[in-house]
C-alpha positions as CSV (number, residue, x, y, z in Angstrom):
1,X,24.9,104.8,96.1
2,X,26.8,101.8,94.7
3,X,29.5,104.1,93.3
4,X,30.6,105.2,96.7
5,X,32.3,101.9,97.7
6,X,33.9,101.7,94.3
7,X,35.4,105.2,94.6
8,X,36.6,104.4,98.1
9,X,38.4,101.3,96.8
10,X,40.0,103.3,94.1
11,X,41.2,105.9,96.6
12,X,42.6,103.2,98.8
13,X,44.5,101.6,95.9
14,X,45.9,104.9,94.8
15,X,47.0,105.7,98.3
16,X,48.7,102.3,98.6
17,X,50.6,102.8,95.4
18,X,51.6,106.4,95.9
19,X,52.2,106.6,99.7
20,X,54.4,103.5,99.9
21,X,57.1,104.9,102.0
22,X,59.5,102.4,103.7
23,X,59.8,103.2,107.4
24,X,63.0,102.6,109.3
25,X,66.5,103.9,108.6
26,X,67.9,103.8,105.1
27,X,71.1,101.8,104.9
28,X,74.6,103.4,104.8
29,X,77.7,101.3,104.9
30,X,79.3,101.7,108.3
31,X,82.8,103.2,108.6
32,X,85.7,100.9,109.0
33,X,89.0,101.4,110.9
34,X,91.5,101.7,108.1
35,X,95.1,102.9,108.0
36,X,96.5,105.0,105.2
37,X,99.3,102.6,104.5
38,X,100.5,99.1,105.3
39,X,103.3,99.1,107.9
40,X,105.0,95.9,106.7
41,X,105.3,96.8,103.0
42,X,106.6,100.2,101.8
43,X,104.5,101.6,99.1
44,X,101.5,99.4,99.7
45,X,98.2,101.3,100.4
46,X,94.6,100.2,100.7
47,X,93.6,103.0,98.4
48,X,96.2,102.3,95.6
49,X,94.4,101.8,92.3
50,X,96.2,98.6,91.3
51,X,95.1,95.0,90.9
52,X,98.1,93.1,89.7
53,X,97.4,90.0,91.8
54,X,95.6,87.3,89.8
55,X,91.9,87.2,90.8
56,X,91.0,84.0,89.0
57,X,92.9,80.7,89.1
58,X,95.5,82.2,91.4
59,X,97.1,78.8,92.0
60,X,98.5,78.8,88.5
61,X,101.0,81.4,89.7
62,X,102.9,78.6,91.3
63,X,103.5,76.9,87.9
64,X,102.7,73.3,89.1
65,X,100.5,71.3,86.7
66,X,99.7,68.7,89.3
67,X,98.4,71.4,91.7
68,X,96.3,72.9,88.8
69,X,94.6,69.6,88.2
70,X,93.8,69.1,91.9
71,X,92.4,72.6,92.2
72,X,90.0,71.9,89.3
73,X,88.6,68.9,91.3
74,X,88.1,71.1,94.4
75,X,85.9,73.4,92.4
76,X,83.3,70.7,91.6
77,X,83.8,67.9,94.2
78,X,84.5,69.5,97.6
79,X,81.6,68.9,99.8
80,X,81.9,72.1,101.8
81,X,81.7,74.1,98.6
82,X,78.7,72.1,97.5
83,X,77.0,72.7,100.8
84,X,77.7,76.5,100.6
85,X,76.4,76.6,97.1
86,X,73.1,74.9,98.2
87,X,72.8,77.5,101.0
88,X,73.2,80.2,98.5
89,X,70.5,78.8,96.3
90,X,68.3,78.6,99.3
91,X,68.9,82.3,100.1
92,X,68.0,83.3,96.6
93,X,64.8,81.3,96.8
94,X,63.9,83.2,100.0
95,X,64.3,86.5,98.1
96,X,61.9,85.2,95.4
97,X,59.4,84.2,98.1
98,X,59.5,87.6,99.8
99,X,59.1,89.4,96.5
100,X,55.9,87.4,95.9
101,X,54.4,89.2,98.9
102,X,54.3,92.5,96.9
103,X,51.6,91.1,94.6
104,X,48.0,90.0,95.1
105,X,47.1,86.4,95.9
106,X,44.4,85.1,93.4
107,X,42.4,81.9,94.1
108,X,40.0,79.9,92.0
109,X,37.2,78.0,93.8
110,X,34.5,75.7,92.6
111,X,31.9,73.6,94.5
112,X,28.8,71.5,94.0
113,X,26.5,70.5,96.9
114,X,23.3,68.6,97.2
115,X,21.0,69.0,100.3
116,X,17.6,67.9,101.3
117,X,15.4,67.1,104.2
118,X,12.4,65.0,105.4
119,X,8.8,65.4,104.3
120,X,8.0,67.5,107.3
121,X,10.9,69.9,107.1
122,X,10.6,73.4,105.8
123,X,12.7,74.9,103.1
124,X,15.0,77.8,103.9
125,X,16.5,80.5,101.9
126,X,20.0,81.8,102.6
127,X,21.5,84.7,100.6
128,X,18.8,84.2,98.0
129,X,19.6,80.5,97.5
130,X,17.4,77.6,98.5
131,X,19.3,75.3,100.9
132,X,16.8,72.5,101.5
133,X,13.2,71.9,100.7
134,X,10.8,69.6,102.6
135,X,10.4,66.2,100.9
136,X,13.0,66.9,98.3
137,X,16.6,67.9,97.6
138,X,18.4,70.9,96.1
139,X,21.7,71.0,94.2
140,X,23.8,74.1,94.3
141,X,26.9,74.8,92.0
142,X,29.3,77.6,92.6
143,X,32.4,78.9,90.8
144,X,34.3,82.0,91.8
145,X,37.6,83.9,91.3
146,X,38.9,85.7,94.4
147,X,41.8,87.9,95.3
148,X,43.4,89.4,98.4
149,X,46.2,92.0,98.6
150,X,48.0,93.7,101.4
151,X,49.5,96.9,100.0
152,X,53.0,97.6,101.3
153,X,52.0,101.1,102.5
154,X,54.7,101.3,105.2
155,X,57.4,99.3,103.4
156,X,57.4,96.3,105.7
157,X,57.5,93.9,102.8
158,X,60.1,95.9,100.9
159,X,62.3,96.0,104.0
160,X,61.9,92.3,104.3
161,X,63.0,91.9,100.7
162,X,65.9,94.2,101.3
163,X,67.0,92.0,104.2
164,X,66.6,88.8,102.2
165,X,68.6,90.2,99.3
166,X,71.4,91.2,101.7
167,X,71.4,87.8,103.3
168,X,71.5,86.2,99.8
169,X,74.5,88.3,98.9
170,X,76.1,87.4,102.3
171,X,75.5,83.8,101.4
172,X,77.2,84.3,98.0
173,X,80.2,85.7,100.0
174,X,80.1,82.6,102.2
175,X,80.2,80.5,99.1
176,X,83.2,82.4,97.9
177,X,84.9,82.1,101.3
178,X,84.3,78.3,101.4
179,X,85.7,78.0,97.9
180,X,88.8,80.2,98.7
181,X,89.3,78.3,102.0
182,X,89.2,74.9,100.2
183,X,91.5,76.1,97.5
184,X,94.0,77.5,99.9
185,X,93.9,74.5,102.2
186,X,94.5,72.2,99.2
187,X,97.5,74.2,98.0
188,X,98.9,74.3,101.5
189,X,98.5,70.5,101.9
190,X,100.0,69.9,98.5
191,X,103.1,71.9,99.1
192,X,103.4,70.3,102.5
193,X,103.4,66.9,100.8
194,X,106.0,68.1,98.3
195,X,108.1,69.3,101.2
196,X,107.9,65.9,102.8
197,X,108.9,64.3,99.4
198,X,111.9,66.5,99.4
199,X,112.8,65.7,103.0
200,X,112.4,62.0,102.3
201,X,114.8,62.3,99.4
202,X,117.2,64.1,101.7
203,X,116.7,61.4,104.4
204,X,117.3,58.6,102.0
205,X,120.5,60.2,100.9
206,X,121.4,60.8,104.5
207,X,120.7,57.1,105.4
208,X,123.1,56.1,102.5
209,X,125.8,58.5,103.8
210,X,125.4,57.3,107.4
211,X,125.6,53.7,106.1
212,X,128.9,54.5,104.5
213,X,130.1,56.2,107.6
214,X,129.2,53.1,109.6
215,X,131.1,50.9,107.2
216,X,134.2,53.2,107.5
217,X,134.0,53.2,111.3
218,X,133.5,49.4,111.4
219,X,136.5,48.9,109.0
220,X,138.7,51.2,111.1
221,X,137.7,49.4,114.3
222,X,138.4,46.0,112.7
223,X,141.8,47.4,111.7
224,X,142.5,48.5,115.3
225,X,142.9,52.2,114.5
226,X,139.7,53.3,116.4
227,X,137.6,52.4,119.3
228,X,134.3,50.5,119.5
229,X,132.4,53.7,120.5
230,X,132.9,55.1,116.9
231,X,130.9,52.1,115.6
232,X,128.2,52.6,118.2
233,X,127.9,56.3,117.3
234,X,127.6,55.5,113.6
235,X,124.9,53.0,114.3
236,X,123.0,55.5,116.4
237,X,123.1,58.1,113.7
238,X,122.0,55.6,111.1
239,X,119.1,54.3,113.2
240,X,117.9,57.8,114.0
241,X,118.0,58.8,110.3
242,X,116.0,55.7,109.4
243,X,113.5,56.5,112.1
244,X,113.1,60.0,110.7
245,X,112.5,58.6,107.3
246,X,109.7,56.3,108.6
247,X,108.1,59.3,110.4
248,X,108.1,61.3,107.2
249,X,106.2,58.5,105.4
250,X,103.4,58.9,108.0
251,X,103.3,62.7,107.4
252,X,103.1,62.2,103.7
253,X,100.2,59.8,104.1
254,X,98.3,62.3,106.3
255,X,98.8,65.0,103.6
256,X,97.6,62.6,100.9
257,X,94.5,61.7,102.9
258,X,93.7,65.4,103.5
259,X,94.1,66.2,99.7
260,X,91.8,63.3,98.9
261,X,89.0,64.6,101.1
262,X,89.4,68.2,99.8
263,X,88.9,66.8,96.2
264,X,85.9,64.8,97.2
265,X,87.5,61.4,97.1
266,X,87.8,58.6,99.6
267,X,91.4,58.4,100.9
268,X,91.5,54.7,100.1
269,X,90.9,55.5,96.4
270,X,93.4,58.3,96.1
271,X,97.1,58.4,95.7
272,X,99.6,61.1,94.6
273,X,102.8,59.9,93.2
274,X,106.1,61.7,94.1
275,X,107.0,64.3,91.6
276,X,109.6,67.1,91.3
277,X,109.0,69.9,93.6
278,X,108.2,73.1,91.7
279,X,109.6,75.7,94.1
280,X,108.1,78.8,92.5
281,X,107.1,81.6,94.8
282,X,104.9,84.2,93.2
283,X,106.3,87.7,93.2
284,X,104.6,90.2,95.6
285,X,102.4,92.7,93.6
286,X,103.5,96.3,93.8
287,X,100.3,97.5,95.5
288,X,97.3,96.2,97.4
289,X,94.1,96.4,95.3
290,X,91.9,99.4,96.2
291,X,88.9,97.1,96.5
292,X,90.4,95.0,99.4
293,X,87.3,95.4,101.5
294,X,85.1,94.2,98.7
295,X,87.4,91.4,97.4
296,X,87.6,89.5,100.7
297,X,84.5,87.4,101.0
298,X,84.4,87.5,104.8
299,X,84.4,91.3,104.8
300,X,81.8,91.5,102.1
301,X,79.6,89.0,103.9
302,X,79.9,90.8,107.2
303,X,78.9,94.1,105.5
304,X,75.9,92.5,103.8
305,X,74.7,91.2,107.1
306,X,74.8,94.7,108.5
307,X,72.4,95.8,105.7
308,X,70.1,92.8,106.5
309,X,70.1,93.9,110.2
310,X,69.4,97.5,109.2
311,X,66.4,96.3,107.1
312,X,65.0,94.4,110.0
313,X,64.7,97.6,112.0
314,X,62.3,98.9,109.3
315,X,60.4,95.6,109.4
316,X,59.8,96.0,113.1
317,X,59.1,99.7,112.9
318,X,56.3,99.1,110.4
319,X,54.4,97.3,113.1
320,X,53.6,100.7,114.7
321,X,51.4,101.5,111.7
322,X,48.0,100.2,110.6
323,X,47.7,97.3,108.2
324,X,45.5,97.5,105.1
325,X,44.0,94.6,103.3
326,X,41.9,94.6,100.1
327,X,39.7,91.7,99.0
328,X,37.5,91.0,96.0
329,X,35.7,88.1,94.3
330,X,33.6,87.4,91.3
331,X,31.7,84.2,90.5
332,X,28.5,82.4,89.7
333,X,26.0,80.3,91.6
334,X,23.1,78.2,90.1
335,X,21.0,75.2,90.8
336,X,21.8,73.7,87.4
337,X,25.3,73.2,86.0
338,X,24.4,74.2,82.5
339,X,23.2,77.6,83.6
340,X,26.0,78.3,86.0
341,X,27.9,80.9,84.0
342,X,24.8,83.0,82.9
343,X,25.1,86.6,83.8
344,X,21.9,86.4,85.8
345,X,23.7,84.0,88.2
346,X,26.7,86.2,88.8
347,X,27.9,87.1,92.3
348,X,30.5,89.7,93.2
349,X,32.0,91.4,96.3
350,X,34.9,93.6,97.2
351,X,36.0,95.3,100.4
352,X,38.8,96.8,102.4
353,X,39.9,96.3,106.0
354,X,42.3,98.2,108.2
355,X,43.7,97.1,111.6
356,X,45.8,98.8,114.2
357,X,47.2,97.5,117.4
358,X,46.1,99.8,120.3
359,X,48.0,98.2,123.2
360,X,50.6,95.5,123.3
361,X,52.4,96.4,126.6
362,X,55.5,97.6,124.8
363,X,56.1,94.5,122.7
364,X,56.6,96.4,119.4
365,X,59.0,98.8,121.1
366,X,61.0,95.8,122.5
367,X,61.2,94.2,119.0
368,X,62.5,97.5,117.5
369,X,65.1,97.7,120.3
370,X,66.1,94.1,119.5
371,X,66.5,94.9,115.9
372,X,68.6,97.9,116.7
373,X,70.8,95.9,119.0
374,X,71.3,93.2,116.4
375,X,72.3,95.9,113.9
376,X,74.9,97.4,116.3
377,X,76.2,93.9,116.9
378,X,76.5,93.3,113.1
379,X,78.3,96.6,112.7
380,X,80.8,95.7,115.4
381,X,81.4,92.3,113.8
382,X,82.0,94.0,110.4
383,X,84.5,96.3,111.9
384,X,86.3,93.5,113.7
385,X,86.4,91.5,110.5
386,X,88.0,94.5,108.7
387,X,90.6,94.8,111.5
388,X,91.4,91.1,111.4
389,X,91.7,91.2,107.6
390,X,94.2,94.1,107.8
391,X,96.1,92.2,110.5
392,X,96.2,89.2,108.3
393,X,97.6,91.2,105.4
394,X,100.2,92.8,107.7
395,X,101.2,89.4,109.1
396,X,101.6,87.8,105.7
397,X,103.6,90.8,104.4
398,X,105.9,90.5,107.3
399,X,106.3,86.8,106.9
400,X,107.0,87.1,103.2
401,X,109.7,89.7,103.8
402,X,111.4,87.7,106.6
403,X,111.2,84.4,104.8
404,X,112.8,85.8,101.7
405,X,115.7,87.1,103.8
406,X,116.0,83.7,105.6
407,X,116.0,81.7,102.3
408,X,119.3,83.2,101.2
409,X,120.8,82.7,104.7
410,X,119.5,79.1,104.8
411,X,121.1,78.4,101.4
412,X,124.4,79.8,102.5
413,X,124.3,77.8,105.8
414,X,123.5,74.5,103.9
415,X,126.4,75.0,101.4
416,X,128.8,75.8,104.3
417,X,127.6,72.8,106.3
418,X,128.0,70.4,103.4
419,X,131.5,71.6,102.8
420,X,132.4,71.2,106.5
421,X,130.9,67.7,106.5
422,X,133.1,66.7,103.5
423,X,136.3,68.1,105.1
424,X,135.7,66.5,108.5
425,X,134.9,63.1,106.9
426,X,138.2,63.2,105.0
427,X,140.0,64.2,108.1
428,X,138.5,61.3,110.0
429,X,139.6,58.9,107.2
430,X,143.2,60.1,107.6
431,X,143.0,59.9,111.4
432,X,143.2,63.6,112.1
433,X,139.9,64.0,114.0
434,X,137.7,61.8,116.2
435,X,134.4,60.3,115.1
436,X,132.6,62.7,117.4
437,X,133.7,65.5,115.1
438,X,132.2,63.6,112.1
439,X,128.9,63.2,114.0
440,X,128.7,66.9,114.8
441,X,129.5,67.9,111.2
442,X,127.0,65.4,109.7
443,X,124.2,66.5,112.1
444,X,124.8,70.1,111.3
445,X,124.7,69.4,107.5
446,X,121.6,67.3,107.9
447,X,119.8,70.0,109.9
448,X,120.8,72.7,107.4
449,X,119.5,70.8,104.5
450,X,116.2,70.1,106.2
451,X,115.9,73.8,107.2
452,X,116.4,74.8,103.6
453,X,113.6,72.6,102.4
454,X,111.3,73.7,105.1
455,X,112.1,77.4,104.4
456,X,111.2,76.9,100.7
457,X,107.8,75.3,101.7
458,X,107.1,78.1,104.2
459,X,107.6,80.7,101.5
460,X,105.1,79.0,99.3
461,X,102.5,78.5,102.0
462,X,103.0,82.1,103.1
463,X,102.4,83.2,99.5
464,X,99.1,81.2,99.6
465,X,98.1,82.9,102.8
466,X,98.9,86.3,101.4
467,X,96.8,85.6,98.3
468,X,93.9,84.5,100.6
469,X,94.3,87.6,102.8
470,X,93.9,89.7,99.7
471,X,90.7,87.9,98.7
472,X,92.2,85.3,96.4
473,X,90.2,84.8,93.2
474,X,86.9,86.2,94.6
475,X,85.3,89.0,92.8
476,X,83.0,91.4,94.6
477,X,80.3,91.7,92.0
478,X,76.6,91.6,92.8
479,X,74.9,88.5,91.6
480,X,72.9,89.6,88.5
481,X,70.0,87.5,89.8
482,X,70.1,89.1,93.2
483,X,70.6,92.8,92.7
484,X,71.1,95.3,95.5
């Protein structure tokens, strides 16, 4: 007779091990609205098997050693990256916690109690053990090893683990996105600062030129060959140029403060000395990598969240099926501590329980519908992320092409404006033109020089944006500690 419960337990265990089917839909990556080619770059295709854009320290493509040093600080000191890394470690810990649910929980218990009663009390026996005895006391010692296990017959725990792993991988993508964002922002701010340095150098040269022009106008007025208004115009130009120079110093300070924060330093402790501007613009790779949708961390993260939402459907669906729990214990009980572990004092038990919800007024159905709606929402967000990524690539390709064309035109305009300024200045000295012509020529030359500097900075910042739109240095590889 005692063999029947044992056989029943063995059957239940075998059923739990062999019939472990995970309910709910199996995951399939949703389709994404892709185009066969990129409109803004002939020959570029999302399916082209090429990967010529640097995927690691991409900022080294600009050939600026100061930038390289700052980017290294961002990797280890940027607080947003540190926060994202902590969130990733938390997500991995959640995976480990969920995996532990697949295994039994084992507990070890020990106790010792002494009980007694008055002389008139009667002794009682519970489960074969004397609890109290009139006029005396009784000591009871117990030690036992127990275990409980809920077999994952319907796959609820496995779906939960699947969702946790997907969330961990999404968190890894968030970490990559935070790192790429900080790297790109630093590079953009750095080249913005170098542009300001270049413009300040231009403004200082312009202030010196306008000072000479004021001296010439003043001398000509003192000699009686020109009117006082020429002097006033020269003073106006000089004051405006000096004001522009002061404004640029504020812009430089703002860029310097932003770079300090990105590298994890207090702005008051950070300074960046002026240095020659390295105007390198990386060449556009001949083709878009075929893994664009995996290289961009925002797309990869959105896709992983779709899988997590899909797994949640299975978790909620499992609630329709009965839950099974197995328990067992083995231990000893004795009145004397020295004889506690004798075989004659052993105690054991095992059992199984099954439970099923008969009526919940549609609560389970509602939770499944919630999970399906959340999945549909995640799919829509994934597809929107893909569309925005493709738009981003198209935008940066168009900007790269247009800015390259503008750079040559800006250079030609600056050379021509400088030549015109020199000619008009000489004509004014010889009395052939009025000072108004000098003002016009100087303003045109000054504007052309600034536009040329701004164009060079725009080309670099656009190159940064293009690298970011292609996923930067992020690699779409599953974490070896969090496999799919």
